C-alpha positions in Angstrom: -107.3 55.6 -276.6 -106.8 59.2 -277.9 -108.8 60.1 -280.9 -107.6 63.3 -282.7 -110.8 65.0 -284.0 -108.5 67.6 -285.7 -111.5 70.0 -286.1 -115.2 69.8 -286.5 -116.8 72.8 -288.2 -120.5 73.3 -288.9 -121.5 76.5 -290.9 -125.1 77.3 -291.8 -126.7 80.3 -293.5 -129.7 80.0 -291.2 -130.5 78.1 -287.9 -128.4 75.3 -286.4 -130.7 73.2 -284.2 -129.7 70.2 -282.1 -132.7 68.4 -280.6 -132.5 65.1 -278.8 -135.1 62.4 -279.6 -137.9 61.3 -277.3 -136.6 57.8 -276.6 -133.7 56.6 -274.5 -130.1 57.4 -275.7 -131.3 59.5 -278.7 -128.7 62.2 -278.3 -127.7 65.0 -280.7 -124.1 66.2 -280.8 -121.6 68.3 -282.7 -118.3 66.9 -281.4 -116.4 63.7 -280.8 -117.6 61.1 -278.3 -121.3 60.2 -277.8 -123.1 57.8 -275.6 -120.9 55.1 -273.9 -117.6 56.7 -275.1 -115.9 55.1 -272.1 -112.1 55.5 -271.6 -111.6 57.8 -274.6 -109.7 61.0 -275.2 -110.7 63.6 -277.9 -108.8 66.6 -279.1 -109.6 69.3 -281.7 -111.6 72.5 -282.1 -115.4 72.4 -282.5 -117.4 75.2 -284.0 -121.0 75.8 -284.9 -121.6 79.0 -286.8 -124.9 80.3 -288.1 -124.4 83.3 -290.3 -128.0 84.7 -290.1 -129.8 82.5 -287.6 -129.7 81.1 -284.1 -128.2 78.1 -282.4 -130.2 75.9 -280.1 -129.2 72.9 -278.0 -132.2 71.0 -276.6 -132.3 67.8 -274.5 -135.2 65.5 -274.1 -137.5 66.1 -271.1 -139.3 62.8 -271.7 -136.6 60.1 -271.8 -133.2 59.2 -270.2 -129.7 59.8 -271.6 -131.0 61.8 -274.6 -128.6 64.7 -274.3 -127.7 67.5 -276.7 -124.2 68.9 -276.8 -121.7 71.0 -278.8 -118.3 69.8 -277.7 -116.4 66.6 -277.1 -117.8 64.1 -274.6 -121.2 62.5 -273.9 -122.5 60.0 -271.5 -119.5 57.9 -270.3 -120.9 54.8 -268.6 -119.5 51.4 -269.5 -121.2 48.0 -269.0 -119.9 47.9 -265.4 -121.1 51.4 -264.4 -117.7 53.0 -264.7 -117.2 56.6 -266.0 -113.5 56.8 -267.0 -112.5 59.5 -269.5 -109.2 60.9 -270.6 -108.4 64.3 -272.2 -111.1 66.4 -274.0 -109.6 69.6 -275.3 -110.0 72.2 -278.0 -111.7 75.6 -278.6 -115.5 75.5 -278.8 -117.0 78.4 -280.8 -120.8 79.0 -281.2 -122.1 81.9 -283.2 -125.7 83.0 -283.8 -125.0 85.7 -286.4 -128.5 87.1 -287.0 -129.3 90.4 -285.4 -132.4 88.9 -283.8 -130.9 85.5 -283.1 -130.3 83.6 -279.9 -128.0 80.9 -278.5 -130.3 78.6 -276.5 -129.3 75.8 -274.1 -132.3 73.9 -272.8 -131.9 71.0 -270.4 -134.2 68.0 -270.2 -134.5 65.1 -267.7 -133.0 61.7 -266.9 -129.4 62.6 -267.5 -130.7 64.3 -270.7 -128.5 67.4 -270.3 -127.8 70.2 -272.7 -124.3 71.6 -272.8 -121.9 73.7 -274.8 -118.5 72.6 -273.7 -116.5 69.4 -273.2 -117.5 66.7 -270.8 -121.0 65.4 -269.9 -122.8 63.6 -267.1 -120.3 61.9 -264.8 -117.4 62.5 -267.1 -114.3 61.8 -265.0 -111.9 59.1 -263.9 -111.8 55.9 -261.9 -108.4 56.3 -260.2 -106.4 55.5 -263.3 -105.3 59.1 -263.8 -107.0 62.5 -263.9 -109.5 63.4 -266.6 -108.9 66.8 -268.3 -111.5 69.0 -269.9 -110.1 72.2 -271.2 -110.2 74.9 -274.0 -111.5 78.3 -274.7 -115.3 78.6 -275.2 -116.5 81.5 -277.3 -120.2 82.5 -277.6 -121.4 85.3 -279.9 -125.2 85.9 -280.2 -126.8 88.7 -282.1 -129.5 88.9 -279.5 -129.8 86.7 -276.3 -128.1 83.8 -274.5 -130.7 81.7 -272.8 -129.8 78.8 -270.5 -132.6 76.9 -268.8 -132.5 73.8 -266.7 -134.9 71.0 -267.6 -138.3 70.1 -266.3 -138.8 66.3 -266.0 -141.6 64.5 -267.6 -142.0 60.9 -266.3 -140.5 58.4 -266.9 -137.4 60.5 -267.2 -135.3 61.0 -264.0 -132.9 63.6 -262.6 -129.8 65.5 -264.0 -131.3 67.4 -266.9 -128.9 70.3 -266.4 -128.1 73.2 -268.9 -124.5 74.4 -268.9 -122.1 76.6 -270.8 -118.8 75.3 -269.7 -116.8 72.1 -269.3 -117.7 69.3 -266.9 -121.3 68.5 -266.0 -123.1 66.9 -263.1 -120.6 64.8 -261.0 -117.8 65.4 -263.5 -114.4 64.7 -262.0 -111.1 66.0 -263.2 -109.2 69.2 -264.1 -111.5 71.7 -265.8 -110.1 74.9 -267.3 -110.4 77.4 -270.1 -111.7 80.9 -270.6 -115.4 81.4 -271.3 -116.0 84.5 -273.4 -119.6 85.6 -274.1 -120.7 88.5 -276.4 -124.4 89.1 -276.9 -126.4 91.9 -278.4 -129.0 92.1 -275.7 -129.6 89.8 -272.7 -128.1 86.9 -270.8 -130.7 84.8 -268.9 -130.2 81.7 -266.7 -133.2 79.9 -265.2 -133.0 76.8 -263.0 -135.3 73.9 -264.0 -137.9 71.9 -262.3 -141.3 72.6 -260.9 -143.6 71.1 -258.2 -144.1 68.0 -260.3 -140.4 67.3 -260.2 -140.4 66.4 -256.5 -137.3 64.2 -255.7 -135.6 65.0 -258.9 -132.3 66.9 -258.7 -129.6 68.7 -260.6 -131.8 70.6 -263.1 -129.5 73.5 -262.8 -128.5 76.3 -265.3 -124.8 77.4 -265.2 -122.1 79.4 -266.9 -118.8 78.0 -265.7 -116.9 74.7 -265.3 
């Protein structure tokens, strides 16, 4: 059913750090949802504001389904392998207010993605209606925005993407909303993977839905 998150606001004087754990399903999230949030809808604004530090969102490269996310959503699989979701909406605001501070999105492996936005790995529908992921995304960094796809360390598997936007790998539904980015210096995107990741896919870095 629909869950009204109203608003989720995190404010810190210094750094805000989301780091997934190095075991399966050890996710870190600011937002409504989480692992196995099958069939749910979430609405409400989400903000993470560091007045004088940076904001980092880092997935696990070692284990599976240990994602990190600012926004509603998560890993939506039920016991039967279905991935139905409803509506996830609201403005997502992330601010790294220090003059030398970055916003960092670092993917991992094994559906251990890193994301600022609503959705997640295989968020979507199963024919019972269209999933919707929408809302403005605002990023303000005193220095850089760094988005890097993951490099897998066994036994983790594929899909350790890094994304600024709604959706995710194999997300299905209507995705919309302005993405507004304001940084003091550089914006850098780097796809993940290396020669040791042979056969593993979707380690991408992306701005967009």
